[in-house]
Backbone bond lengths (Angstrom), bond angles and torsions (degrees), N, CA, C in turn:
res aa  C-N    CA-C-N  psi(-1)  N-CA   C-N-CA  omega(-1)  CA-C   N-CA-C  phi
1 X - - - 1.460 - - 1.527 110.59 -
2 X 1.336 116.99 -37.29 1.468 119.85 176.87 1.526 110.55 -62.42
3 X 1.325 116.49 -39.51 1.457 120.51 179.75 1.531 110.53 -66.89
4 X 1.314 117.57 -42.06 1.465 121.45 175.48 1.524 111.05 -57.48
5 X 1.323 115.63 -45.48 1.459 120.16 -177.40 1.523 112.64 -66.75
6 X 1.321 116.68 -23.05 1.467 120.26 -175.96 1.529 113.22 -85.18
7 X 1.323 118.20 -16.23 1.459 121.22 -173.04 1.530 112.32 -81.20
8 X 1.340 114.41 145.44 1.462 121.51 177.06 1.525 108.68 -108.48
9 X 1.343 115.34 125.81 1.464 121.35 -176.26 1.519 109.56 -124.80
10 X 1.325 116.68 133.30 1.458 121.42 172.58 1.521 108.65 -115.33
11 X 1.333 116.29 132.82 1.467 122.43 177.81 1.517 107.55 -116.49
12 X 1.310 116.72 118.15 1.457 121.78 179.88 1.522 108.86 -101.46
13 X 1.326 114.99 111.31 1.455 121.77 -174.80 1.514 110.01 105.50
14 X 1.332 116.65 102.84 1.480 120.90 -176.35 1.522 108.60 -111.88
15 X 1.324 114.75 60.99 1.460 120.39 179.79 1.511 111.46 -111.15
16 X 1.340 115.82 -135.75 1.453 119.83 -176.59 1.512 114.17 -63.91
17 X 1.332 117.86 -29.72 1.466 121.78 178.14 1.523 110.80 -94.13
18 X 1.320 116.37 -52.56 1.460 121.34 -173.68 1.518 114.84 -62.83
19 X 1.334 117.84 -34.53 1.467 119.92 -177.67 1.525 111.06 -66.44
20 X 1.333 117.02 -42.76 1.471 120.61 179.19 1.516 111.09 -69.38
21 X 1.313 116.77 -35.65 1.463 121.10 177.55 1.527 109.93 -62.20
22 X 1.324 116.54 -45.13 1.466 120.96 -177.83 1.524 111.59 -61.01
23 X 1.331 116.94 -47.10 1.462 118.79 -177.63 1.528 111.18 -67.92
24 X 1.315 116.89 -38.72 1.462 119.60 177.96 1.527 111.03 -60.73
25 X 1.325 117.28 -44.21 1.464 120.77 179.35 1.518 111.10 -62.65
26 X 1.322 116.33 -44.39 1.465 119.87 -179.02 1.525 110.87 -62.96
27 X 1.315 117.51 -44.89 1.467 120.95 -178.20 1.536 111.69 -67.87
28 X 1.334 116.26 -20.64 1.458 119.96 179.89 1.519 112.51 -88.66
29 X 1.328 117.53 -13.28 1.457 119.39 175.40 1.514 116.90 130.23
30 X 1.334 117.62 -7.44 1.470 119.90 176.10 1.525 108.92 -67.64
31 X 1.342 116.95 129.79 1.469 120.67 -178.05 1.526 113.05 -107.65
32 X 1.316 117.09 -25.23 1.470 121.03 -175.64 1.531 108.70 -106.27
33 X 1.327 116.35 102.00 1.454 121.94 -177.18 1.529 109.98 -126.48
34 X 1.326 116.07 134.20 1.460 120.83 171.84 1.516 108.16 -114.69
35 X 1.323 116.69 125.69 1.461 123.65 -178.00 1.519 108.84 -106.99
36 X 1.329 116.47 126.00 1.464 120.95 -177.08 1.518 109.81 -123.04
37 X 1.332 116.55 121.12 1.466 122.01 174.28 1.528 107.97 -170.10
38 X 1.314 116.92 130.88 1.466 120.55 -178.59 1.517 112.57 -81.55
39 X 1.332 117.67 -17.01 1.457 122.59 -163.07 1.528 113.50 -86.26
40 X 1.325 114.20 164.04 1.470 122.70 173.49 1.522 109.17 -107.99
41 X 1.314 116.26 154.55 1.463 121.13 178.90 1.531 109.87 -67.64
42 X 1.333 115.55 134.35 1.457 120.75 176.30 1.531 109.79 -130.41
43 X 1.318 115.89 170.70 1.465 120.26 -174.21 1.524 112.51 -59.14
44 X 1.341 117.12 -34.65 1.464 120.21 -177.13 1.524 113.15 -71.98
45 X 1.333 117.39 -8.14 1.474 121.01 177.38 1.524 112.47 -83.74
46 X 1.320 117.67 -17.20 1.462 121.31 -166.82 1.525 112.61 -66.18
47 X 1.335 117.56 -25.34 1.466 118.78 -176.70 1.525 113.58 -73.07
48 X 1.370 118.65 -13.27 1.465 117.26 -171.42 1.522 115.31 -148.20
49 X 1.323 120.00 -12.47 1.460 120.50 -173.76 1.523 111.09 -99.89
50 X 1.299 116.18 131.78 1.469 123.31 -172.25 1.513 112.95 -53.65
51 X 1.302 117.79 -42.98 1.466 122.32 -172.18 1.523 113.62 -92.02
52 X 1.335 117.52 -1.83 1.460 121.02 -173.65 1.525 111.77 -87.37
53 X 1.319 115.75 116.99 1.462 122.66 172.58 1.528 108.02 -135.43
54 X 1.313 115.85 167.00 1.462 120.06 -179.61 1.528 110.85 -58.56
55 X 1.313 116.97 -40.29 1.461 120.78 -177.91 1.523 113.15 -69.22
56 X 1.320 117.53 -19.02 1.472 121.08 -176.79 1.526 113.25 -97.21
57 X 1.319 117.89 -0.26 1.462 120.92 -179.48 1.533 109.87 -57.47
58 X 1.334 115.26 131.71 1.457 121.08 178.79 1.514 114.71 94.11
59 X 1.329 117.19 -9.48 1.464 120.82 -179.54 1.534 109.91 -93.77
60 X 1.342 118.42 151.46 1.465 121.36 179.31 1.531 110.94 -61.83
61 X 1.314 116.73 132.08 1.461 120.92 -178.80 1.529 112.00 -57.97
62 X 1.326 116.06 -44.54 1.470 118.92 -175.37 1.528 111.55 -65.13
63 X 1.320 117.16 -36.32 1.464 120.04 -178.85 1.525 111.05 -72.04
64 X 1.334 116.49 -40.24 1.463 120.28 179.07 1.526 110.34 -64.14
65 X 1.324 116.51 -43.46 1.465 119.54 -179.35 1.524 110.60 -69.82
66 X 1.316 117.54 -38.56 1.466 120.22 177.68 1.528 110.49 -58.19
67 X 1.329 116.80 -45.39 1.464 120.97 179.22 1.524 110.62 -59.67
68 X 1.317 116.14 -43.61 1.473 120.29 179.94 1.527 110.83 -63.30
69 X 1.319 116.93 -45.34 1.460 120.60 -177.40 1.528 111.38 -64.85
70 X 1.311 116.80 -37.45 1.461 119.74 179.25 1.527 112.20 -70.58
71 X 1.329 117.27 -22.68 1.462 120.60 173.50 1.525 110.17 -72.06
72 X 1.339 116.59 -25.93 1.467 121.10 177.66 1.518 110.10 -81.28
73 X 1.334 116.33 -45.65 1.466 121.40 178.71 1.528 109.20 -137.88
74 X 1.333 117.54 93.81 1.463 121.48 -177.49 1.519 114.03 -63.08
75 X 1.337 117.82 -17.36 1.463 120.38 -179.70 1.525 112.88 -89.67
76 X 1.327 116.95 -3.97 1.464 120.15 -179.14 1.526 110.56 -68.36
77 X 1.322 115.12 153.32 1.463 121.53 175.95 1.529 107.94 -105.57
78 X 1.329 115.36 99.01 1.459 122.11 -175.69 1.528 108.99 -110.20
79 X 1.322 116.52 122.36 1.464 121.61 174.77 1.518 108.57 -104.72
80 X 1.321 116.62 128.77 1.460 121.82 179.43 1.526 108.49 -111.14
81 X 1.313 117.20 116.64 1.459 121.99 -178.62 1.528 108.69 -115.42
82 X 1.322 116.79 106.96 1.462 120.94 178.52 1.531 108.84 -88.99
83 X 1.311 113.79 80.11 1.463 120.54 -174.82 1.515 108.18 -153.84
84 X 1.317 116.79 147.66 1.454 120.32 179.71 1.528 109.85 -89.38
85 X 1.330 115.90 140.71 1.455 120.64 175.74 1.522 108.75 -87.10
86 X 1.335 116.38 122.99 1.459 122.75 174.48 1.521 107.89 -143.91
87 X 1.321 115.78 177.16 1.462 119.81 175.27 1.525 110.57 -60.45
88 X 1.330 116.96 -32.84 1.467 120.76 -178.54 1.520 112.63 -75.18
89 X 1.336 117.33 -30.28 1.474 120.14 -176.08 1.523 112.67 -101.26
90 X 1.305 117.34 0.73 1.465 122.23 -173.87 1.531 113.46 -49.32
91 X 1.314 117.27 -48.03 1.466 120.77 -174.49 1.528 112.69 -60.94
92 X 1.311 116.44 -28.09 1.464 121.05 -177.69 1.530 111.98 -59.98
93 X 1.320 117.24 -31.31 1.469 120.99 -170.42 1.526 113.94 -86.68
94 X 1.323 118.28 -11.64 1.471 122.11 175.33 1.537 111.43 47.97
95 X 1.295 116.13 58.01 1.464 121.41 -176.09 1.517 112.73 -59.41
96 X 1.318 117.36 -26.83 1.470 120.68 -179.88 1.522 113.06 -64.46
97 X 1.316 117.93 -14.56 1.467 120.49 -175.77 1.529 113.00 -88.69
98 X 1.337 117.67 2.35 1.469 120.67 -175.55 1.533 111.94 -110.72
99 X 1.320 113.97 154.19 1.467 120.61 174.53 1.524 111.33 -85.93
100 X 1.339 116.30 -32.06 1.462 121.93 -179.98 1.524 109.52 -135.58
101 X 1.328 115.05 137.47 1.462 122.25 175.28 1.524 107.45 -120.62
102 X 1.332 115.90 124.21 1.464 121.62 -178.96 1.524 109.17 -112.63
103 X 1.318 116.26 123.27 1.462 122.43 179.18 1.519 110.01 -98.49
104 X 1.340 115.61 111.94 1.463 121.04 173.29 1.529 109.05 -128.62
105 X 1.342 115.06 38.24 1.464 122.44 -177.19 1.526 110.03 -85.01
106 X 1.347 116.03 145.20 1.460 121.61 177.05 1.528 112.58 -90.51
107 X 1.331 116.97 -39.55 1.465 121.79 -174.86 1.524 111.15 -64.00
108 X 1.324 116.95 126.21 1.459 121.57 -174.66 1.531 111.79 -63.32
109 X 1.326 117.23 -48.02 1.462 120.05 -177.38 1.528 111.15 -64.57
110 X 1.334 117.02 -42.14 1.469 120.29 179.09 1.520 110.75 -65.35
111 X 1.322 115.95 -37.98 1.475 120.71 -179.50 1.523 110.38 -64.38
112 X 1.322 116.44 -44.30 1.467 120.52 179.86 1.526 110.21 -62.84
113 X 1.322 117.08 -43.78 1.466 119.88 179.35 1.526 111.17 -63.16
114 X 1.336 116.08 -41.94 1.463 119.75 179.24 1.521 110.83 -62.78
115 X 1.325 117.58 -42.14 1.469 120.63 178.27 1.527 110.30 -58.38
116 X 1.313 115.92 -45.65 1.469 119.32 -179.84 1.522 111.85 -62.61
117 X 1.331 116.57 -43.91 1.460 120.04 -175.13 1.531 112.16 -77.26
118 X 1.327 117.11 -42.04 1.465 120.73 -176.37 1.529 111.57 -65.52
119 X 1.329 116.59 -34.81 1.465 119.52 -179.33 1.535 112.04 -75.91
120 X 1.308 116.38 -3.77 1.474 120.54 175.79 1.530 111.97 -101.96
121 X 1.311 116.97 5.85 1.463 121.97 174.14 1.516 109.38 -99.56
122 X 1.323 115.77 175.27 1.470 120.62 175.23 1.526 112.05 -85.39
123 X 1.332 116.81 -3.26 1.462 120.90 -178.34 1.528 111.03 -72.79
124 X 1.325 115.46 155.18 1.460 121.27 169.84 1.521 107.19 -81.68
125 X 1.317 116.26 130.33 1.465 121.34 -173.76 1.522 110.52 -116.84
126 X 1.343 116.05 131.81 1.460 122.23 174.54 1.520 108.52 -128.58
127 X 1.335 116.66 147.19 1.464 120.26 -175.31 1.521 111.48 -133.65
128 X 1.323 115.49 143.53 1.462 122.00 174.05 1.517 109.48 -97.03
129 X 1.300 116.44 128.01 1.463 121.04 172.17 1.543 108.13 -87.55
130 X 1.323 117.08 -162.85 1.462 119.56 -171.52 1.516 114.43 -71.96
131 X 1.340 115.87 128.13 1.464 121.29 178.53 1.527 112.07 -105.70
132 X 1.328 117.84 -3.03 1.462 120.94 179.45 1.525 110.57 -81.61
133 X 1.329 115.63 158.29 1.467 122.56 -179.27 1.524 112.05 58.75
134 X 1.318 116.03 39.76 1.464 122.39 177.37 1.532 108.73 -129.18
135 X 1.330 116.19 145.05 1.460 120.80 177.61 1.531 113.04 -132.65
136 X 1.328 116.54 -29.03 1.467 122.23 -171.19 1.530 109.86 -94.43
137 X 1.322 116.50 106.40 1.467 121.35 -177.00 1.523 112.47 -64.20
138 X 1.333 117.27 -24.21 1.468 119.61 -178.46 1.525 112.43 -73.80
139 X 1.325 117.41 -8.60 1.472 121.22 -179.75 1.528 112.32 -92.42
140 X 1.332 117.67 -0.77 1.464 121.58 -179.76 1.526 109.08 -76.65
141 X 1.329 115.95 133.22 1.465 121.08 -172.97 1.527 110.97 -138.72
142 X 1.329 114.74 171.24 1.464 122.91 174.24 1.525 107.48 -123.74
143 X 1.318 116.93 133.84 1.468 120.23 177.03 1.518 109.49 -155.48
144 X 1.331 115.25 158.05 1.459 119.82 172.65 1.531 108.24 -65.03
145 X 1.310 116.62 146.93 1.464 123.46 -171.57 1.530 113.39 -46.99
146 X 1.325 117.32 -47.70 1.464 120.32 -175.23 1.527 112.00 -74.99
147 X 1.336 117.78 -9.71 1.465 121.66 -179.27 1.524 112.80 -105.45
148 X 1.331 117.46 -0.67 1.471 120.46 175.78 1.529 108.27 -66.08
149 X 1.331 117.01 133.38 1.461 119.80 -177.92 1.522 110.94 -132.08
150 X 1.307 115.92 160.66 1.469 123.58 177.25 1.523 111.27 55.25
151 X 1.328 116.00 37.93 1.465 121.34 177.17 1.525 107.25 -130.04
152 X 1.329 118.42 108.92 1.465 121.03 -177.27 1.531 113.42 -57.06
153 X 1.332 117.38 -37.26 1.461 119.36 -179.66 1.523 110.84 -66.58
154 X 1.316 117.43 -46.40 1.462 121.01 178.95 1.518 110.79 -60.24
155 X 1.329 117.04 -40.42 1.460 121.30 178.98 1.526 111.01 -62.63
156 X 1.333 116.22 -43.92 1.469 120.54 179.42 1.522 111.07 -64.27
157 X 1.331 116.66 -40.43 1.469 120.73 179.02 1.521 110.26 -63.34
158 X 1.318 117.02 -45.93 1.464 120.56 -178.15 1.527 111.45 -62.96
159 X 1.337 117.02 -41.12 1.456 120.50 179.76 1.526 111.10 -60.33
160 X 1.329 116.09 -41.48 1.463 120.08 -177.76 1.521 112.21 -78.79
161 X 1.320 116.35 -38.14 1.462 119.28 -174.76 1.526 111.02 -69.47
162 X 1.327 117.60 -24.84 1.467 121.18 177.87 1.529 111.97 -69.36
163 X 1.324 116.85 -16.83 1.458 120.85 -178.67 1.533 112.10 -84.12
164 X 1.320 116.69 -5.42 1.460 120.89 179.84 1.512 110.59 -139.54
165 X 1.329 115.73 -145.64 1.465 120.53 178.72 1.521 110.25 -68.61
166 X 1.307 116.40 131.12 1.458 121.41 176.43 1.524 109.89 -80.56
167 X 1.348 118.17 159.39 1.474 119.89 174.79 1.524 110.20 -55.08
168 X 1.331 116.47 142.04 1.464 120.90 -175.66 1.527 112.39 -77.65
169 X 1.322 117.18 -17.76 1.463 120.48 178.62 1.518 109.08 -153.85
170 X 1.315 115.65 165.48 1.457 120.65 179.34 1.524 110.17 -71.97
171 X 1.331 116.33 152.90 1.465 121.00 176.60 1.521 109.44 -152.64
172 X 1.334 114.69 153.58 1.457 121.00 -178.54 1.524 111.78 -89.48
173 X 1.324 114.73 146.50 1.464 121.79 177.94 1.521 110.32 -124.67
174 X 1.324 115.22 150.03 1.458 121.70 169.47 1.522 106.52 -100.87
175 X 1.335 116.86 130.90 1.457 120.13 -177.14 1.526 109.59 -152.88
176 X 1.320 115.83 173.52 1.460 121.89 172.77 1.517 108.13 -130.06
177 X 1.331 116.59 139.94 1.464 119.51 178.89 1.534 111.67 -93.74
178 X 1.322 115.95 12.95 1.465 120.20 176.94 1.527 109.47 -85.36
179 X 1.310 116.83 135.07 1.466 121.44 177.61 1.528 108.23 -129.31
180 X 1.310 115.99 114.73 1.459 121.23 179.06 1.528 110.14 -106.55
181 X 1.317 115.63 156.19 1.464 120.20 177.77 1.522 110.15 -65.54
182 X 1.322 115.84 135.44 1.459 120.51 177.72 1.525 109.23 -85.75
183 X 1.318 115.61 110.47 1.465 120.76 178.91 1.522 111.06 -107.86
184 X 1.329 116.24 18.91 1.461 120.91 -176.60 1.513 113.07 -74.49
185 X 1.320 114.86 173.90 1.452 121.08 177.52 1.514 109.99 -75.23
186 X 1.320 115.82 152.10 1.460 120.38 179.00 1.521 110.03 -85.11
187 X 1.328 115.67 168.45 1.463 120.94 -179.78 1.517 111.43 -62.69
188 X 1.350 117.28 -29.40 1.466 119.58 179.12 1.517 111.32 -67.75
189 X 1.334 116.59 -27.09 1.469 120.65 177.54 1.525 110.92 -78.03
190 X 1.341 115.63 -34.83 1.464 120.86 -178.93 1.528 109.49 -129.55
191 X 1.330 118.12 85.71 1.467 119.78 179.94 1.517 111.22 -66.64
192 X 1.336 116.19 149.02 1.458 122.77 179.68 1.526 111.38 54.59
193 X 1.306 114.54 53.72 1.464 121.00 178.09 1.513 110.90 -61.19
194 X 1.338 116.13 -42.31 1.458 120.64 -176.95 1.511 108.91 -128.57
195 X 1.331 117.58 126.37 1.449 121.56 -179.40 1.516 108.98 -116.56
196 X 1.320 116.62 127.82 1.452 121.00 177.42 1.508 109.76 -113.00
197 X 1.321 117.10 160.06 1.447 122.40 -177.16 1.522 110.39 -63.94
198 X 1.323 116.53 114.14 1.449 121.20 178.76 1.515 113.88 88.23
199 X 1.304 118.49 -14.39 1.464 122.04 -179.56 1.517 109.20 -137.56
200 X 1.319 115.40 151.33 1.460 120.64 172.07 1.515 107.17 -109.09
201 X 1.303 116.22 120.81 1.460 121.87 -175.91 1.519 108.46 -111.45
202 X 1.321 117.34 114.19 1.453 121.59 -178.26 1.530 108.88 -98.54
203 X 1.293 116.46 117.79 1.457 120.47 177.09 1.534 108.67 -78.49
204 X 1.341 116.15 145.19 1.458 119.90 -179.71 1.518 110.79 -65.86
205 X 1.320 115.88 -37.05 1.456 120.35 177.52 1.520 109.71 -145.59
206 X 1.327 115.10 155.78 1.449 120.33 174.64 1.527 107.98 -83.56
207 X 1.315 117.40 118.69 1.463 121.11 -177.84 1.521 110.86 -91.80
208 X 1.322 116.35 120.01 1.452 120.20 179.20 1.520 112.27 -66.11
209 X 1.316 116.25 143.38 1.462 121.97 -177.70 1.524 109.54 -140.19
210 X 1.331 116.83 145.00 1.466 120.64 178.54 1.524 110.10 -122.39
211 X 1.307 115.28 151.93 1.461 121.67 -170.23 1.522 113.18 -63.40
212 X 1.330 117.79 -41.42 1.465 117.62 -174.54 1.525 111.62 -65.43
213 X 1.324 117.86 -27.20 1.467 120.35 177.73 1.525 111.02 -75.66
214 X 1.329 117.51 -51.24 1.469 119.52 -178.51 1.523 111.11 -62.72
215 X 1.334 116.46 -37.81 1.468 119.76 179.49 1.526 111.25 -64.59
216 X 1.334 117.01 -43.26 1.467 119.67 179.92 1.526 110.54 -67.14
217 X 1.313 117.62 -36.89 1.467 119.71 172.91 1.533 109.29 -56.68
218 X 1.340 116.48 -48.67 1.462 120.53 -178.81 1.514 112.86 -63.74
219 X 1.331 116.74 -43.43 1.463 120.88 178.53 1.525 110.87 -64.25
220 X 1.327 116.87 -36.69 1.459 120.07 -179.61 1.523 110.68 -67.68
221 X 1.322 117.54 -40.41 1.463 120.41 174.63 1.527 110.52 -59.47
222 X 1.341 115.84 -43.60 1.461 119.81 178.41 1.526 110.91 -62.14
223 X 1.326 116.73 -38.65 1.462 120.33 -179.61 1.526 110.96 -64.97
224 X 1.335 116.82 -34.76 1.461 120.22 178.14 1.524 111.15 -65.21
225 X 1.323 116.33 -39.24 1.465 120.34 177.11 1.528 109.94 -63.52
226 X 1.313 116.37 -50.80 1.463 120.88 -177.11 1.522 110.71 -62.59
227 X 1.326 117.10 -43.90 1.459 120.49 179.87 1.528 111.25 -62.58
228 X 1.313 116.30 -38.00 1.465 120.20 177.85 1.523 111.27 -62.74
229 X 1.330 116.34 -39.35 1.459 121.01 178.72 1.529 110.97 -69.48
230 X 1.340 116.20 -39.80 1.469 120.68 177.27 1.526 110.35 -60.49
231 X 1.336 115.61 -43.87 1.457 119.86 179.92 1.523 111.27 -65.55
232 X 1.322 116.73 -35.72 1.458 120.56 176.78 1.516 110.53 -63.79
233 X 1.334 116.41 -41.16 1.457 121.21 -179.44 1.527 110.76 -67.65
């Protein structure tokens, strides 16, 4: 428990995966948590994100989750950073100062940059692959990045990351090998589906997501952190 309390963890992306990961870590004994997300809670978050309720719509995700976590453990040291992670903002986050870096980012370019940078630190790095278009919780798995299969997001990341600097070390990913047909609306039906700070990112389709999948992804990431600490002890 002393070792758990001593570790510093940063979670980038406090959505359907990252929010559940953060609370699981805190309830297990992690005291030093940094939450990173530029976004505010909206109605479409309510189906899967831990901190999303009707009353919280319009409030910063990191601040709402920080308040919740401090109600669980008032002695915890929670940093809430309402800022987007990009190549331009990378230095702000001081990734070298953490023991664990958790990637729960949606943006493909930001995710690739984080993978490159995080694997060049001394921190243990874990990453979440795509949790959308999944229903079967028994298909959720853990694998080293280059061994993840039947995951469109992982495939897209690998194709792009090979065109530049490769990850400096191996790292584990949480993923699902289930692939369901995308019956969502197209971007023409819903313009500006996803808005990022300084950029407008239009998704080709809206990918359906369910709470039990995103939560298990988040819990599995938390389990990897805890297991790593147990093995260290």
